[in-house]
C-alpha positions as CSV (number, residue, x, y, z in Angstrom):
1,X,-14.0,48.5,21.9
2,X,-16.6,51.1,21.4
3,X,-19.7,52.1,23.9
4,X,-22.0,52.6,21.1
5,X,-21.7,50.5,18.5
6,X,-22.9,50.9,15.1
7,X,-23.0,48.2,12.4
8,X,-21.6,49.7,8.8
9,X,-21.3,48.0,5.2
10,X,-18.2,49.1,3.5
11,X,-17.3,48.4,-0.2
12,X,-14.1,48.1,-2.6
13,X,-13.6,47.6,-6.2
14,X,-14.2,44.2,-7.4
15,X,-10.7,44.1,-9.0
16,X,-9.1,43.9,-5.6
17,X,-10.5,39.9,-5.7
18,X,-7.7,38.8,-7.6
19,X,-5.4,39.6,-4.6
20,X,-5.5,36.1,-2.2
21,X,-8.2,35.9,0.2
22,X,-4.9,35.6,2.9
23,X,-4.0,38.8,2.0
24,X,-7.0,41.0,2.0
25,X,-7.8,39.8,5.0
26,X,-4.8,40.4,7.0
27,X,-5.2,43.9,5.3
28,X,-8.9,44.7,6.4
29,X,-8.1,43.5,9.9
30,X,-5.0,44.3,10.9
31,X,-4.9,47.8,9.4
32,X,-8.7,48.5,9.7
33,X,-10.0,46.4,12.5
34,X,-12.8,45.8,10.0
35,X,-14.2,42.1,9.2
36,X,-14.2,40.7,5.8
37,X,-17.4,39.0,4.3
38,X,-17.7,35.8,2.2
39,X,-20.8,35.5,-0.2
40,X,-23.7,33.3,0.9
41,X,-23.0,29.8,0.3
42,X,-18.9,30.3,0.0
43,X,-16.5,28.8,2.1
44,X,-13.6,30.4,0.6
45,X,-14.1,32.9,-1.6
46,X,-14.6,36.6,-0.3
47,X,-16.9,39.6,-1.5
48,X,-15.9,43.0,-2.1
49,X,-17.7,44.0,1.1
50,X,-16.4,44.7,4.8
51,X,-18.1,45.4,8.2
52,X,-16.6,48.2,10.5
53,X,-18.2,49.3,14.0
54,X,-18.8,52.8,14.9
55,X,-19.1,54.6,18.0
56,X,-21.4,56.9,16.8
57,X,-24.7,57.5,15.1
58,X,-24.2,59.6,12.5
59,X,-27.1,61.8,11.1
60,X,-26.2,61.0,7.3
61,X,-26.5,57.1,8.6
62,X,-22.9,56.3,8.3
63,X,-21.8,57.4,4.5
64,X,-19.1,59.6,5.2
65,X,-17.6,57.3,7.8
66,X,-18.3,54.4,5.4
67,X,-16.2,56.3,2.3
68,X,-13.6,57.1,4.8
69,X,-13.2,53.5,5.5
70,X,-13.6,52.7,2.2
71,X,-11.0,55.1,0.8
72,X,-8.4,53.7,3.4
73,X,-9.0,49.7,2.7
74,X,-8.5,50.5,-1.4
75,X,-5.4,52.5,-0.9
76,X,-3.9,49.6,1.5
77,X,-5.2,46.8,-0.9
78,X,-3.8,48.6,-3.8
79,X,-0.4,48.4,-2.1
80,X,-1.1,44.7,-1.7
81,X,-2.2,43.8,-5.1
82,X,1.2,45.5,-6.0
83,X,3.0,43.7,-3.7
84,X,1.3,40.5,-5.1
85,X,2.2,41.5,-8.8
86,X,5.9,42.5,-8.5
87,X,6.3,38.7,-6.8
88,X,5.2,37.1,-9.9
89,X,7.7,39.1,-12.2
90,X,11.4,39.1,-12.4
91,X,14.1,40.5,-10.1
92,X,16.3,43.2,-11.9
93,X,20.1,41.4,-10.9
94,X,19.4,38.3,-12.3
95,X,22.9,38.0,-13.7
96,X,24.0,38.1,-9.6
97,X,22.4,35.8,-8.2
98,X,23.8,32.6,-10.9
99,X,26.2,31.4,-8.6
100,X,23.4,30.8,-5.7
101,X,21.0,29.1,-8.6
102,X,23.8,26.5,-9.3
103,X,24.3,25.5,-5.7
104,X,20.2,24.9,-4.8
105,X,20.1,23.8,-8.8
106,X,17.0,26.7,-9.3
107,X,15.8,28.0,-12.4
108,X,16.3,31.8,-12.8
109,X,13.0,32.0,-15.2
110,X,10.7,31.0,-12.1
111,X,10.0,33.7,-10.1
112,X,10.1,31.5,-6.4
113,X,13.4,30.0,-7.9
114,X,14.8,33.5,-8.2
115,X,13.7,34.8,-4.5
116,X,15.5,32.1,-3.2
117,X,18.8,32.9,-5.0
118,X,18.3,36.2,-3.8
119,X,18.2,35.0,0.4
120,X,20.9,33.1,-0.5
121,X,23.1,36.1,-2.6
122,X,22.2,38.5,0.3
123,X,23.6,36.3,3.0
124,X,20.7,37.1,5.2
125,X,21.4,35.8,8.4
126,X,19.5,33.1,9.8
127,X,21.4,32.9,13.5
128,X,24.5,34.2,14.3
129,X,26.1,31.3,15.4
130,X,24.3,28.9,12.9
131,X,25.3,30.8,9.7
132,X,22.8,32.0,7.0
133,X,19.5,31.0,5.7
134,X,20.9,29.6,2.3
135,X,23.4,27.5,4.9
136,X,20.5,26.4,6.6
137,X,18.6,25.2,3.3
138,X,21.6,23.7,2.5
139,X,22.0,21.6,6.1
140,X,17.7,21.2,5.8
141,X,18.6,19.2,2.0
142,X,21.1,16.9,3.3
143,X,18.8,15.4,6.3
144,X,15.7,15.5,4.2
145,X,18.0,13.1,1.6
146,X,17.9,11.1,4.8
147,X,14.4,11.6,6.0
148,X,12.9,10.8,2.6
149,X,13.4,7.0,2.6
150,X,12.5,6.6,6.2
151,X,9.0,8.3,5.9
152,X,8.6,7.2,2.1
153,X,8.5,10.3,0.2
154,X,9.6,10.7,-3.4
155,X,13.2,12.4,-2.9
156,X,12.9,14.3,-6.0
157,X,9.9,16.4,-4.7
158,X,11.4,16.5,-1.4
159,X,14.5,18.3,-2.5
160,X,12.4,20.7,-5.0
161,X,10.3,21.4,-1.8
162,X,13.5,22.0,0.5
163,X,15.2,24.7,-1.8
164,X,11.7,26.9,-2.2
165,X,10.9,26.6,1.0
166,X,12.2,29.9,2.3
167,X,11.9,31.5,-0.9
168,X,8.9,33.7,0.1
169,X,10.8,35.4,2.8
170,X,12.2,37.3,0.2
171,X,9.0,38.4,-1.6
172,X,7.4,41.5,-0.7
173,X,3.7,40.4,0.7
174,X,5.8,38.1,3.2
175,X,8.0,41.4,4.2
176,X,4.5,43.4,4.5
177,X,2.2,40.4,6.2
178,X,5.1,38.3,7.6
179,X,2.7,35.7,8.9
180,X,2.0,34.4,5.6
181,X,5.2,33.0,5.4
182,X,4.7,29.6,3.5
183,X,1.1,30.1,3.0
184,X,2.4,32.8,-0.3
185,X,5.4,30.2,-1.1
186,X,2.9,27.6,-2.0
187,X,0.4,30.1,-4.1
188,X,3.5,31.5,-5.6
189,X,4.6,27.6,-6.6
190,X,1.5,26.7,-8.0
191,X,1.6,29.8,-10.3
192,X,4.9,29.0,-11.8
193,X,3.9,25.2,-12.1
194,X,5.2,23.2,-9.3
195,X,4.1,19.9,-8.4
196,X,1.1,20.2,-5.8
197,X,3.0,18.4,-3.4
198,X,5.8,20.4,-3.7
199,X,3.7,23.3,-3.2
200,X,1.9,22.2,-0.2
201,X,5.1,21.2,1.4
202,X,6.4,24.7,0.9
203,X,3.1,26.0,3.4
204,X,2.8,22.8,5.6
205,X,6.9,22.6,6.3
206,X,6.0,25.5,9.1
207,X,3.0,22.8,11.0
208,X,2.6,22.1,13.4
209,X,2.8,25.3,15.3
210,X,1.1,23.7,18.5
211,X,-0.7,20.6,19.8
212,X,-3.6,21.9,18.0
213,X,-2.1,22.4,15.0
214,X,-2.8,20.5,11.7
215,X,0.0,18.1,10.5
216,X,1.5,18.6,7.4
217,X,-0.9,17.0,4.1
218,X,1.3,14.2,2.7
219,X,4.9,12.7,2.5
220,X,6.6,15.2,1.2
221,X,5.8,18.0,3.4
222,X,6.4,15.3,6.5
223,X,9.3,15.0,5.5
224,X,10.5,18.7,5.0
225,X,8.8,19.8,8.2
226,X,10.8,17.2,10.0
227,X,14.1,18.2,8.5
228,X,13.1,21.5,9.2
229,X,11.9,21.4,12.9
230,X,15.1,18.8,13.5
231,X,17.9,21.2,11.9
232,X,16.4,24.0,14.2
233,X,16.5,21.6,17.3
234,X,20.0,19.8,16.5
235,X,21.4,23.4,15.6
236,X,20.7,25.3,18.9
237,X,21.9,22.3,21.1
238,X,25.1,22.1,19.2
239,X,25.2,26.3,20.1
240,X,24.1,25.5,23.7
241,X,20.5,27.7,23.6
242,X,18.7,25.3,25.4
243,X,15.4,26.2,27.0
244,X,15.5,27.3,30.3
245,X,12.8,27.2,32.9
246,X,9.8,29.6,31.0
247,X,12.1,31.1,28.9
248,X,12.3,29.8,25.0
249,X,12.8,32.1,22.5
250,X,13.2,29.9,19.9
251,X,10.0,27.8,20.4
252,X,12.2,24.4,20.7
253,X,9.9,22.8,23.2
254,X,7.2,23.6,20.0
255,X,9.4,22.0,17.5
256,X,10.3,19.1,19.7
257,X,6.3,18.8,20.2
258,X,5.8,18.8,16.4
259,X,8.3,15.9,15.5
260,X,7.0,13.5,18.2
261,X,3.2,14.1,16.7
262,X,4.6,13.8,13.2
263,X,6.2,10.7,14.4
264,X,3.6,9.4,16.6
265,X,0.3,10.4,14.6
266,X,1.9,9.4,11.2
267,X,3.3,6.1,12.5
268,X,7.0,7.1,11.2
269,X,9.6,5.1,11.9
270,X,12.9,7.4,12.9
271,X,15.9,6.2,14.8
272,X,16.0,10.0,16.6
273,X,19.3,8.8,17.8
274,X,20.7,9.2,14.2
275,X,19.9,12.7,14.1
276,X,19.7,13.8,17.8
277,X,23.4,12.6,18.6
278,X,23.7,14.7,21.6
279,X,21.9,12.3,24.7
280,X,20.4,15.6,26.3
281,X,18.4,16.4,22.9
282,X,17.2,13.4,23.3
283,X,15.8,13.4,26.8
284,X,14.0,16.2,25.5
285,X,12.3,14.6,23.1
286,X,11.8,12.0,26.0
287,X,10.0,14.8,27.4
288,X,7.9,16.3,24.9
289,X,7.0,12.4,24.6
290,X,5.5,12.4,28.2
291,X,3.7,15.1,27.9
292,X,2.2,14.2,24.7
293,X,1.3,11.0,26.4
294,X,-0.2,12.8,29.1
295,X,-2.1,14.7,26.6
296,X,-3.5,11.5,25.6
297,X,-4.6,10.0,28.8
298,X,-1.5,7.8,29.5
299,X,-0.9,6.7,33.5
300,X,2.8,8.5,33.9
301,X,4.1,5.0,35.7
302,X,3.0,3.3,32.4
303,X,5.4,6.0,30.5
304,X,8.2,5.6,33.1
305,X,8.3,1.5,32.6
306,X,8.8,1.7,28.7
307,X,10.7,4.9,28.2
308,X,14.4,3.8,28.5
309,X,16.8,6.6,28.9
310,X,18.4,5.3,25.5
311,X,14.7,5.0,23.7
312,X,14.9,7.0,20.5
313,X,11.8,5.0,18.6
314,X,9.4,7.2,20.1
315,X,6.8,5.1,18.0
316,X,8.0,1.4,19.7
317,X,7.4,3.2,22.9
318,X,4.2,4.8,22.3
319,X,3.0,1.6,21.1
320,X,4.3,-0.4,24.3
321,X,2.7,2.1,26.3
322,X,-0.7,1.4,24.5
323,X,-0.4,-2.2,24.9
324,X,0.6,-1.9,28.2
325,X,-2.2,0.0,29.2
326,X,-4.4,-2.2,27.7
327,X,-3.0,-5.6,29.2
328,X,-2.1,-4.7,32.9
329,X,-5.6,-4.2,34.5
330,X,-6.6,-8.0,33.3
331,X,-6.0,-11.0,34.5
332,X,-2.5,-12.0,33.3
333,X,-1.8,-8.5,34.0
334,X,-2.0,-8.4,37.5
335,X,-0.3,-11.8,37.0
336,X,2.9,-10.4,35.4
337,X,2.9,-7.2,37.5
338,X,2.9,-9.6,40.7
339,X,5.3,-12.3,39.7
340,X,7.8,-10.0,38.6
341,X,7.7,-7.5,41.3
342,X,8.1,-10.0,43.8
343,X,10.9,-11.5,41.8
344,X,12.9,-8.3,41.1
345,X,12.3,-6.6,44.6
346,X,13.9,-9.1,46.0
347,X,16.9,-9.5,44.2
348,X,16.9,-5.1,43.9
349,X,17.3,-5.6,47.9
350,X,20.4,-7.9,47.7
351,X,22.0,-6.2,44.9
352,X,21.9,-2.8,47.5
353,X,23.5,-5.5,49.9
354,X,26.2,-6.0,47.4
355,X,25.1,-10.1,47.3
356,X,26.6,-12.2,44.5
357,X,25.3,-12.8,41.8
358,X,25.9,-15.0,39.2
359,X,26.5,-14.0,36.0
360,X,24.3,-16.6,34.5
361,X,22.0,-19.5,35.5
362,X,24.0,-23.2,35.9
363,X,21.4,-26.1,35.6
364,X,24.3,-28.0,38.3
365,X,23.1,-26.1,41.1
366,X,19.5,-26.1,40.4
367,X,18.8,-28.8,43.3
368,X,14.9,-28.6,44.1
369,X,12.0,-29.0,41.6
370,X,10.8,-25.9,42.1
371,X,13.7,-23.9,40.9
372,X,13.8,-26.3,37.9
373,X,10.2,-25.8,37.0
374,X,10.9,-21.8,37.4
375,X,14.2,-22.1,35.3
376,X,12.2,-24.2,32.4
377,X,9.2,-22.0,32.7
378,X,11.8,-18.3,32.3
379,X,13.7,-20.2,29.0
380,X,10.2,-20.6,27.4
381,X,8.8,-17.5,28.6
382,X,11.9,-15.8,27.1
383,X,11.9,-17.3,23.9
384,X,8.1,-16.3,23.4
385,X,8.9,-12.8,24.2
386,X,11.8,-12.1,22.2
387,X,9.8,-14.1,19.3
388,X,6.7,-11.5,20.0
389,X,9.1,-8.4,20.5
390,X,10.5,-8.9,17.5
391,X,6.8,-8.8,16.1
392,X,6.3,-6.1,17.4
393,X,3.4,-7.5,19.1
394,X,3.8,-6.5,22.5
395,X,0.6,-7.9,23.9
396,X,1.9,-11.8,23.3
397,X,5.4,-10.6,25.0
398,X,3.3,-9.6,28.0
399,X,0.4,-13.3,27.5
400,X,4.3,-14.9,27.7
401,X,5.5,-13.5,30.6
402,X,3.0,-13.6,32.4
403,X,3.0,-17.5,32.6
404,X,6.0,-17.0,34.9
405,X,3.0,-15.9,38.0
406,X,2.9,-19.8,39.1
407,X,6.4,-21.0,39.0
408,X,7.7,-17.9,40.6
409,X,5.2,-18.2,43.3
410,X,6.1,-22.3,43.9
411,X,9.6,-21.0,44.2
412,X,9.2,-18.6,46.9
413,X,7.5,-20.9,48.8
414,X,9.2,-24.1,48.6
415,X,12.7,-22.5,47.9
416,X,15.1,-20.6,50.3
417,X,16.5,-18.1,48.1
418,X,19.4,-17.1,50.6
419,X,20.7,-20.5,51.1
420,X,23.9,-21.1,53.5
421,X,26.0,-22.2,50.1
422,X,27.2,-19.6,48.5
423,X,27.3,-20.8,45.2
424,X,23.5,-22.1,45.5
425,X,22.5,-18.7,47.0
426,X,23.8,-16.9,43.9
427,X,22.4,-19.5,41.2
428,X,18.7,-18.8,42.6
429,X,19.6,-14.9,42.1
430,X,21.1,-15.4,39.1
431,X,17.6,-17.1,38.0
432,X,15.3,-14.0,39.1
433,X,17.5,-12.0,37.4
434,X,17.1,-13.9,34.4
435,X,13.2,-12.6,35.0
436,X,13.9,-8.9,35.0
437,X,16.1,-9.2,31.4
438,X,13.1,-11.4,30.4
439,X,10.8,-8.7,31.1
440,X,12.8,-5.6,30.5
441,X,12.7,-6.9,27.0
442,X,8.9,-4.6,27.3
443,X,8.9,-2.9,30.1
444,X,10.5,-2.2,33.8
445,X,7.9,-3.6,35.6
446,X,9.3,-2.4,39.1
447,X,7.9,1.3,38.1
448,X,4.1,0.3,37.6
449,X,2.3,1.4,40.5
450,X,-0.5,-0.8,42.1
């Protein structure tokens, strides 16, 4: 902050523009608190100028200030250029890296492969209870192998991206600028001739880094990002390092939200229970899903109605919520809500009192036309709803169930549920139970308000 701002223009040699723009930008911004400049009309390329703000109006027009800042910037960029070039060269101890290279199928003729082998050989710790970075990459590799066919990604490209994803942690550029993790890996990967999808995945496996950050570009990146975040969550749950209150030192909420966003926004059918075997971890994903859907405008009661404790297909849950939101305000939706609520509320009250409910409906115990008609309607609606749910056409399933409104109303007008005959009473309650079971294939309508 300055009291008497004077804008000056500094310069450095054009040779330094061979350094990636991200490094130049961080060098000038972080170390000198100055602004980089782009040539007019350019979107990515930088110019060899920078803007600095002085707090005095110098008598020489600021020439000495510009010269002094230029010297410092040039020295910083000289170091950055050194890092950039060294990272593209061979490491001096390649013979000691052969075991690690064999473990991860690495090519020690390539600089980035050498850095990954070095990361493993040094046994760099990821977490005291979760092992080294090399062990973590091995876990992510196995997980990504399972996820690749689910996402629809090329398995060979996914495997290559995984083994190189953490390699830039051993580069000098990332050692100096940790915020360039992934971005530098992508550049080094392209320089050594890696597939564009592999290079993109190396950068994108860190994403998304928040609710507004972009998702990975393609299926290879999505697979590696999912494997990375799921390994983090499963690992920290296994050692009981869960978020508590406002404390989340390992950014596990952000990781879980990232998984939710990738699944929903990219349409991935991933059964989370196959990975997140801990019921509490699945519940944690549910909490992040609720946050995401509420931010998208979904009503909390509709989310609760479609989300069961064992639900592990988050995409299915989101689609049910979307269909229910659209349907519930229609005339058919109101009929469905009224009919099912009337039946399930009476059933719940009797169950609470301990009243016996038959295991199934007996045709022989159906005495009145209204209860016979209701049973026939339940059978027909259940069959149609089940077929629609199997086809994931949830609106049609709800449409079929809404036809129960008329038979339910007639049933309650003409039939006394609590008949003196215990068998008939239990059979009639079983009819109401059948309604609850039929509608439960779509949602728990008792949780919907209004």
